[in-house]
Residue, then its C-alpha position, 0 to 999 in steps of 0.5 A: m310336464k314336470n310337478v312342484e314334487q319333481i322340480l323340488k326334488a331336483k331343487s331339495e339336492h341344492q337347498t334347505a327351507y329355511t323357516i322362521g317363528p311367527d314372534e321371533s323379530v323382524l330382525e333375525a328374520l332379515k339375518l337369516l334371508a341374508e345369511k343364506n341369500i333367499g328372498a322369503l320365510p314360510v312362517v310356522e308354528d306348531g309344523q303348520v304355515v300360517g304364513i311368508f315373510s318376505e323382502r317385500d313384507y318387510a318393505r311394505k308394512l316395516v320400513l314404510k310405516g318406520r316400525s322397528s325390525a327389532a321390535t316387531p315380531v314376524r307375526e305383525i308383519m308377515s302375508s297370511p293367509v299363506v297361497t300354498v301348493e301341494p305336490k301334484q300340481n303342475l308347474e303351469y298351475c304353479m305359474n299361472l297362481m304364481t302370475n295372478r297373484h303377483l307372488r313370486h314363493l310358494p309354500v310347498v304342503s302335504n297334509g299341513e307339513l311343508l316339504g319345502l318352497l318355490s320362487i318364480g326363479d324355481l319355475v322359471k328355470e325349470t320352464i327353460a328346461e321343459q323348452a329347450g328340450l322340447i328344442a331338440q327333440l323338434e331338431q331331432y325330428i326334423r332332421g330324422d335322426 
């Protein structure tokens, strides 16, 4: 089973972890989400992950409360404290954490530094790939290859 570091390495070839500052407006965060076609942004202040801003935060903490996205800073609606994982955590641990805590995104942090962001989709994709590999191995074993 792969660990977070291995999944992130494969993913980083295709995607950068975009971030936003806590004092940026929610409108700026939304623009970045739309521009990059992503669902969440780690909120970084002085090099440390202090929260995470997601579409869910926007819908539940801003829109439903009638607040202005242009006048509201990200820090007022971000999820904090943020749940993070370290690079050596395994896929199963992350899946359990995301399921039990109802999370869709996990920032990967090492020594306080943001290394990347994993989505539930990343973990599902990796789980499917691992299962497909195991099935292929079992089929070869059964055939005697």
